[in-house]
N, C-alpha and C positions, 0 to 999 in steps of 0.2 A: 426541568431545571432544578428540581429539589436537591439533586446531588451537588450542584454548585454551592448551594447554601451550606450543605454539610461540609464540603471541602473548605469553604471560607472560615468555618468555625474551628478548624484544626490549628494546632500550633505550627510554627514554622518547621520545627523538627519533623512533625508528622506529615506535613505537606511534602517535604523533601523525601521522606521515606516512601510516601505514596507515589511520587514522581519516579523514583528509582524502580519501584515495583511495576509501574505502568510501562516504563521503558523496557524492562526485561520481558514483559508480556508481548509487547509489540515487536520486539527483536527476534522472537522465536520463529523458526521456519514453519511453513504450513504444508501439511500433507494433503495432496489432492485426493478427494474422495473417490474410492474405487480404483486407485492407482498407487503405485509404489513411488511415484515422483514426489520429490520435496522441492518446494519453491521458496527461495530465500526472501526475506523482507525487501532486500534491495531490488530483486527482480520484480516483485509486486509493485514497488514504487515506480520503477522504470516503465512498467507496462501501463500503470495508471496515468503517468505523465504523458506517455505516447497517446493514449486514448483521449485524454483531455485536449492535447494538441490537435488531434484529428477533429474532435467535436467543435472546437473553437475556430477551426480553419487554418491554424498555423501549420498543420501538416495535411496535405491533400491526399495522402496515401499513394498507392500506385494504380495505374490503369490495368485492365485485364490483359492487355497486350504485353505490358511490361512484366506482369506476374507470370504469364506463360513463358516469356523469354527467360526469366530467372529460374523457372522450374525445369525447363528442358534444355 
């Protein structure tokens, strides 16, 4: 957490500039290693939210029967 102390010591103007820079970094699309596919930050956030829903039991996923039905 040493970075938190460094950030707290910045002026308000510098904090806002840092925030803008971090937002720009987080908003950049991500290229999947070994593939030409580009995944947007929105898709990553949706995927993470769905995974968290599954882990917490809010989304039970699909059964193998339902998955087979959807695939065929």
